[in-house]
VOBAFI-374767 format. One record per residue (C-alpha): residue number from 1; residue in three letters; x, y, z. Coordinates in nm, 3 decimals, padded with zeros to 5 digits. Example, Ala and Ser with C-alpha at 12.3 -4.5 7.8 and 13.67 -1.06 7.14 Angstrom:
// VOBAFI-374767
 resi resn      xx      yy      zz
    1  ALA  01.230 -00.450  00.780
    2  SER  01.367 -00.106  00.714
This chain:
// VOBAFI-374767
 resi resn      xx      yy      zz
    1  MET -01.267  03.588 -05.090
    2  ARG -01.182  03.941 -04.975
    3  ILE -01.106  04.100 -04.614
    4  GLY -01.107  04.448 -04.554
    5  ILE -00.868  04.566 -04.264
    6  CYS -00.973  04.882 -04.144
    7  GLY -00.956  05.098 -03.797
    8  LEU -00.856  05.440 -03.685
    9  PRO -00.538  05.615 -03.736
   10  ARG -00.236  05.443 -03.591
   11  VAL -00.378  05.134 -03.446
   12  GLY -00.135  04.884 -03.635
   13  LYS -00.362  04.769 -03.902
   14  THR -00.094  04.788 -04.155
   15  THR  00.143  04.569 -03.935
   16  VAL -00.147  04.318 -03.941
   17  PHE -00.175  04.341 -04.316
   18  HIS  00.218  04.276 -04.326
   19  LEU  00.150  03.954 -04.102
   20  LEU -00.108  03.802 -04.308
   21  THR  00.053  03.870 -04.651
   22  GLY  00.435  03.894 -04.572
   23  GLU  00.436  04.222 -04.799
   24  HIS  00.538  04.582 -04.689
   25  ALA  00.259  04.803 -04.804
   26  ALA  00.351  05.091 -05.028
   27  ALA  00.166  05.404 -04.957
   28  THR -00.117  05.483 -05.180
   29  LYS -00.117  05.845 -05.334
   30  VAL -00.510  05.802 -05.388
   31  PRO -00.758  05.712 -05.135
   32  GLY -00.814  05.334 -05.140
   33  PRO -00.698  05.008 -05.000
   34  THR -00.342  04.840 -05.033
   35  ILE -00.414  04.484 -05.188
   36  GLY -00.197  04.164 -05.087
   37  ILE -00.265  03.765 -05.106
   38  ALA -00.255  03.563 -04.804
   39  LYS -00.208  03.200 -04.792
   40  VAL -00.442  03.010 -04.518
   41  ALA -00.248  02.764 -04.306
   42  GLU -00.427  02.446 -04.348
   43  PRO -00.246  02.131 -04.150
   44  ARG -00.493  01.909 -04.319
   45  LEU -00.309  01.997 -04.659
   46  ASP  00.027  01.879 -04.526
   47  ARG -00.134  01.572 -04.429
   48  LEU -00.258  01.506 -04.761
   49  ALA  00.032  01.597 -04.947
   50  ALA  00.214  01.333 -04.754
   51  ILE -00.028  01.060 -04.883
   52  PHE -00.052  01.174 -05.247
   53  ARG  00.287  01.336 -05.295
   54  PRO  00.163  01.592 -05.568
   55  LYS  00.436  01.809 -05.750
   56  LYS  00.213  02.124 -05.674
   57  VAL  00.024  02.206 -05.345
   58  THR -00.212  02.501 -05.372
   59  PRO -00.362  02.618 -05.043
   60  VAL -00.663  02.855 -04.988
   61  THR -00.587  03.216 -05.080
   62  VAL -00.742  03.520 -04.934
   63  GLU -00.731  03.880 -05.087
   64  CYS -00.662  04.130 -04.794
   65  LEU -00.725  04.476 -04.824
   66  ASP -00.560  04.736 -04.584
   67  PHE -00.784  05.034 -04.578
   68  PRO -00.666  05.396 -04.521
   69  ALA -00.756  05.486 -04.143
   70  LEU -01.120  05.608 -04.083
   71  THR -01.082  05.926 -03.872
   72  ARG -01.356  06.101 -03.653
   73  GLY -01.299  06.415 -03.828
   74  GLY -01.390  06.282 -04.144
   75  LYS -01.745  06.210 -04.077
   76  GLY -01.950  06.265 -04.396
   77  SER -01.670  06.358 -04.604
   78  ASP -01.635  06.245 -04.950
   79  VAL -01.317  06.056 -04.878
   80  GLU -01.479  05.877 -04.617
   81  ALA -01.784  05.806 -04.843
   82  SER -01.550  05.647 -05.091
   83  LEU -01.374  05.434 -04.845
   84  LEU -01.705  05.297 -04.708
   85  ALA -01.800  05.221 -05.050
   86  GLN -01.503  05.049 -05.120
   87  LEU -01.542  04.848 -04.788
   88  ARG -01.875  04.723 -04.902
   89  GLN -01.721  04.511 -05.171
   90  VAL -01.530  04.274 -04.902
   91  ASP -01.659  03.957 -04.778
   92  CYS -01.563  04.008 -04.425
   93  ILE -01.440  04.300 -04.190
   94  LEU -01.137  04.287 -03.990
   95  GLN -01.154  04.579 -03.734
   96  VAL -00.833  04.643 -03.582
   97  MET -00.841  04.798 -03.221
   98  ARG -00.531  04.949 -03.039
   99  HIS -00.460  04.844 -02.706
  100  PHE -00.086  04.937 -02.662
  101  GLU  00.110  05.235 -02.524
  102  ASP  00.363  05.399 -02.754
  103  ALA  00.477  05.746 -02.669
  104  ARG  00.604  05.803 -03.044
  105  VAL  00.250  05.697 -03.187
  106  GLN  00.005  05.959 -03.001
  107  HIS -00.376  05.816 -03.039
  108  GLU -00.582  06.068 -03.188
  109  GLU -00.811  06.093 -02.876
  110  GLY -00.500  06.117 -02.649
  111  THR -00.588  05.816 -02.445
  112  ILE -00.624  05.424 -02.521
  113  ASP -00.969  05.294 -02.521
  114  PRO -01.069  05.011 -02.764
  115  VAL -01.416  05.000 -02.630
  116  ARG -01.467  05.351 -02.718
  117  ASP -01.318  05.318 -03.032
  118  MET -01.515  05.005 -03.116
  119  ALA -01.815  05.182 -03.049
  120  PHE -01.728  05.479 -03.291
  121  LEU -01.686  05.213 -03.555
  122  ASP -02.000  05.053 -03.500
  123  THR -02.184  05.376 -03.510
  124  LEU -01.999  05.498 -03.830
  125  PHE -02.113  05.174 -04.025
  126  LEU -02.465  05.197 -03.873
  127  LEU -02.513  05.534 -03.982
  128  ALA -02.379  05.450 -04.318
  129  ASP -02.625  05.167 -04.345
  130  LEU -02.905  05.388 -04.236
  131  GLY -02.841  05.621 -04.511
  132  VAL -02.866  05.342 -04.759
  133  VAL -03.197  05.214 -04.616
  134  GLU -03.345  05.560 -04.596
  135  LYS -03.269  05.661 -04.943
  136  ARG -03.413  05.345 -05.082
  137  ILE -03.734  05.392 -04.885
  138  GLN -03.755  05.719 -05.006
  139  LYS -03.698  05.621 -05.378
  140  ILE -03.987  05.368 -05.314
  141  ALA -04.234  05.604 -05.191
  142  GLU -04.139  05.859 -05.501
  143  ASP -04.208  05.563 -05.744
  144  ALA -04.516  05.453 -05.575
  145  SER -04.655  05.826 -05.588
  146  LYS -04.595  05.841 -05.979
  147  ALA -04.760  05.488 -06.018
  148  ARG -04.477  05.309 -06.141
  149  LYS -04.506  04.939 -06.198
  150  ASP -04.155  04.857 -06.038
  151  ALA -04.197  05.069 -05.728
  152  GLY -04.020  04.815 -05.513
  153  GLN -04.325  04.763 -05.292
  154  GLU -04.241  04.393 -05.218
  155  GLU -03.925  04.482 -05.076
  156  LEU -04.047  04.783 -04.846
  157  PRO -04.143  04.580 -04.533
  158  LEU -03.797  04.414 -04.505
  159  LEU -03.625  04.748 -04.570
  160  GLU -03.867  04.911 -04.289
  161  ARG -03.739  04.610 -04.038
  162  CYS -03.385  04.700 -04.109
  163  GLN -03.442  05.079 -04.074
  164  THR -03.581  04.994 -03.754
  165  CYS -03.309  04.793 -03.638
  166  LEU -03.038  05.023 -03.714
  167  MET -03.229  05.331 -03.550
  168  ASN -03.214  05.110 -03.243
  169  GLU -02.832  05.095 -03.294
  170  GLN -02.820  04.720 -03.378
  171  SER -02.633  04.586 -03.655
  172  LEU -02.809  04.400 -03.918
  173  ARG -02.655  04.082 -03.837
  174  GLU -02.853  04.080 -03.515
  175  MET -03.181  04.061 -03.714
  176  GLY -03.218  03.687 -03.777
  177  LEU -03.276  03.717 -04.128
  178  THR -03.376  03.419 -04.344
  179  ALA -03.146  03.288 -04.637
  180  GLN -03.421  03.434 -04.862
  181  GLU -03.405  03.789 -04.694
  182  GLU -03.048  03.796 -04.677
  183  LYS -03.040  03.723 -05.053
  184  SER -03.298  04.014 -05.122
  185  LEU -03.053  04.253 -04.945
  186  ARG -02.737  04.117 -05.092
  187  GLY -02.726  04.401 -05.356
  188  TYR -02.721  04.661 -05.088
  189  ALA -02.404  04.521 -04.957
  190  PHE -02.464  04.659 -04.601
  191  LEU -02.163  04.688 -04.384
  192  THR -02.347  04.593 -04.038
  193  LEU -02.442  04.240 -04.225
  194  LYS -02.117  04.145 -04.322
  195  PRO -01.898  03.910 -04.084
  196  LEU -01.690  04.118 -03.820
  197  LEU -01.381  03.989 -03.689
  198  VAL -01.256  04.228 -03.412
  199  LEU -00.868  04.219 -03.342
  200  LEU -00.726  04.364 -03.040
  201  ASN -00.368  04.474 -03.092
  202  ILE -00.193  04.461 -02.770
  203  GLY  00.147  04.541 -02.655
  204  GLU  00.414  04.321 -02.559
  205  GLU  00.385  04.395 -02.213
  206  LYS  00.025  04.276 -02.199
  207  ILE  00.101  03.919 -02.337
  208  GLY -00.018  03.670 -02.075
  209  GLU -00.183  03.920 -01.837
  210  ALA -00.542  03.943 -01.726
  211  ASP -00.710  04.196 -01.943
  212  PRO -01.050  04.359 -01.866
  213  VAL -01.075  04.535 -02.195
  214  TRP -01.031  04.212 -02.363
  215  GLU -01.331  04.066 -02.144
  216  GLN -01.539  04.364 -02.220
  217  LEU -01.479  04.282 -02.612
  218  GLN -01.547  03.935 -02.600
  219  ILE -01.880  04.010 -02.463
  220  LYS -01.954  04.264 -02.739
  221  ALA -01.823  04.015 -03.003
  222  ALA -02.045  03.748 -02.867
  223  ARG -02.309  03.861 -03.111
  224  PRO -02.431  03.664 -03.448
  225  ARG -02.132  03.640 -03.735
  226  THR -01.885  03.821 -03.501
  227  GLY -01.595  03.724 -03.336
  228  CYS -01.267  03.865 -03.161
  229  VAL -00.897  03.775 -03.156
  230  ARG -00.635  03.912 -02.936
  231  LEU -00.257  03.946 -03.051
  232  PRO  00.059  04.156 -03.039
  233  ALA  00.113  04.230 -03.398
  234  LYS  00.427  04.426 -03.369
  235  THR  00.578  04.143 -03.181
  236  GLU  00.448  03.879 -03.394
  237  TRP  00.551  04.057 -03.697
  238  GLU  00.917  04.069 -03.589
  239  LEU  00.910  03.689 -03.448
  240  SER  00.791  03.618 -03.820
  241  GLN  01.111  03.764 -03.950
  242  LEU  01.334  03.504 -03.766
  243  THR  01.444  03.155 -03.831
  244  PRO  01.173  02.927 -03.692
  245  GLU  01.439  02.806 -03.424
  246  GLU  01.506  03.170 -03.327
  247  ALA  01.110  03.249 -03.352
  248  ARG  01.071  02.950 -03.109
  249  GLU  01.322  03.059 -02.868
  250  PHE  01.195  03.424 -02.848
  251  SER  00.824  03.318 -02.827
  252  GLN  00.905  03.095 -02.544
  253  ALA  01.084  03.380 -02.351
  254  LEU  00.784  03.605 -02.422
  255  GLY  00.539  03.359 -02.290
  256  LEU  00.381  03.318 -02.650
  257  GLU  00.287  02.950 -02.720
  258  THR  00.177  02.997 -03.066
  259  LEU  00.187  03.280 -03.304
  260  GLU -00.201  03.379 -03.338
  261  TYR -00.184  03.558 -03.629
  262  ALA -00.218  03.246 -03.840
  263  SER -00.561  03.200 -03.692
  264  ILE -00.697  03.528 -03.838
  265  LEU -00.770  03.386 -04.165
  266  GLY -00.930  03.063 -04.054
  267  ARG -01.157  03.291 -03.816
  268  SER -01.257  03.508 -04.103
  269  LEU -01.352  03.205 -04.315
  270  GLU -01.544  03.055 -04.051
  271  LEU -01.738  03.374 -03.964
  272  SER -01.819  03.396 -04.363
  273  GLU -01.948  03.036 -04.356
  274  ARG -01.678  02.893 -04.571
  275  ILE -01.556  02.545 -04.533
  276  THR -01.253  02.386 -04.742
  277  PHE -01.265  02.096 -04.974
  278  PHE -00.985  01.949 -05.154
  279  THR -00.904  01.784 -05.488
  280  VAL -00.633  01.589 -05.648
  281  VAL -00.600  01.685 -06.031
  282  GLY -00.317  01.566 -06.230
  283  GLU  00.000  01.661 -06.023
  284  GLU -00.189  01.918 -05.822
  285  LEU -00.320  01.894 -05.480
  286  ARG -00.554  02.202 -05.421
  287  ALA -00.751  02.329 -05.129
  288  TRP -01.092  02.543 -05.204
  289  PRO -01.278  02.804 -04.994
  290  PHE -01.646  02.711 -05.049
  291  PRO -01.990  02.825 -04.907
  292  ARG -02.122  02.612 -04.632
  293  GLY -02.426  02.421 -04.736
  294  ALA -02.342  02.433 -05.117
  295  THR -02.395  02.138 -05.333
  296  ALA -02.141  01.894 -05.538
  297  LEU -02.248  02.062 -05.836
  298  GLU -02.166  02.406 -05.716
  299  ALA -01.832  02.277 -05.631
  300  ALA -01.791  02.098 -05.957
  301  GLY -01.862  02.448 -06.125
  302  THR -01.581  02.625 -05.898
  303  ILE -01.316  02.390 -06.009
  304  HIS -01.410  02.407 -06.373
  305  THR -01.728  02.511 -06.578
  306  ASP -01.694  02.185 -06.804
  307  MET -01.717  01.984 -06.481
  308  GLU -02.043  02.148 -06.382
  309  LYS -02.172  02.106 -06.732
  310  GLY -02.086  01.759 -06.770
  311  PHE -02.147  01.633 -06.405
  312  VAL -02.234  01.292 -06.350
  313  LYS -02.128  01.203 -05.991
  314  ALA -01.888  01.333 -05.708
  315  GLU -01.656  01.052 -05.557
  316  VAL -01.615  01.183 -05.190
  317  ILE -01.424  01.057 -04.885
  318  GLY -01.381  01.266 -04.571
  319  PHE -01.030  01.390 -04.459
  320  LYS -01.052  01.186 -04.117
  321  ASP -01.137  00.861 -04.290
  322  LEU -00.868  00.919 -04.564
  323  ALA -00.615  01.015 -04.297
  324  ALA -00.690  00.725 -04.086
  325  SER -00.672  00.472 -04.391
  326  GLY -00.325  00.615 -04.515
  327  SER -00.405  00.608 -04.898
  328  MET -00.691  00.616 -05.162
  329  ALA -00.615  00.253 -05.246
  330  ALA -00.650  00.125 -04.872
  331  ALA -00.992  00.375 -04.832
  332  ARG -01.131  00.224 -05.140
  333  LYS -01.053 -00.142 -05.012
  334  GLN -01.230 -00.046 -04.690
  335  GLY -01.531  00.083 -04.863
  336  LEU -01.464  00.454 -04.742
  337  LEU -01.521  00.608 -05.073
  338  ARG -01.896  00.689 -05.183
  339  LEU -02.084  00.848 -05.486
  340  GLU -02.264  01.161 -05.439
  341  GLY -02.492  01.315 -05.683
  342  LYS -02.570  01.688 -05.752
  343  GLY -02.757  01.783 -05.466
  344  TYR -02.491  01.654 -05.190
  345  ALA -02.406  01.941 -04.951
  346  VAL -02.024  01.930 -04.953
  347  GLN -01.883  01.893 -04.592
  348  ASP -01.568  02.052 -04.447
  349  GLY -01.263  01.824 -04.517
  350  ASP -01.410  01.627 -04.817
  351  ILE -01.181  01.527 -05.080
  352  LEU -01.376  01.528 -05.392
  353  THR -01.349  01.362 -05.744
  354  ILE -01.566  01.493 -05.994
  355  ARG -01.671  01.239 -06.271
  356  PHE -01.809  01.436 -06.567
  357  THR -01.862  01.377 -06.939
  358  LYS -01.693  01.600 -07.177
């Protein structure tokens, strides 16, 4: 899975990248994102490791892409078009909004207004998608006028609905598309159809305070496949560099009960409708990100193509059942393990053992 981190200049998005990946991003000489790998915090994995005692534990990893800043002056430029084209390739967009004061780092508008900035980026993505839709509708009309067999007439009504939605300044996430309609639109990689997580990057002085801006963003983010999170990125980055004891002491002094950055990846997976299942193969305990509603056969293919080809059954136990029983042997004795077929919809927290023929 890939998360695209974007925002206007000087909003602290690269600090967020550092928090997620633990890396110091080098400046890129050509327009394009800096890429890093982030490990998803998973408490259930720690509990399973205590049960199975494997030699190797592999968490879910996410590819994070830190995109160069989008600017108001870059509207319609080749650089902007290139960045938006690359952003279309991610699975989830993390949109960083600035809500901190720093005299050394001036906002390009001269004032701090996250709601205004979010509206700008929303409009930018809406217009980009509208351009794609209108270009395709025009192509269908041209092909139809030339009596071409594959003129694309069957997709025209859906595209016209998308056009109307975008012209009404609504994201495609708000259309209530069916699974089949989303599948039909997948090739267009629309920006406003992608899951969106809005991150309000606050200053240390706002920790623990009531915040009207945060309340406004929560209302705006209460839309389909949209979420929001609020954290002081610079402060949390500095705390993450300390020892656990030091971090705990300073966090308490600041009024931070927990570091929120660890929740960003989990929220992104949730918005992208990904669940997590687990396997123990040989000496490795591993967590796998997986589309919600997908089947045991597809899970087998995710682990290894040979398992999918020779699939017989999946032995399944839920995390809660295994944690309560304390071991696979005890769970088996209690009759908590079950055999499922190809069409079984894998549930979040399932521990799978795939039975297959070679």
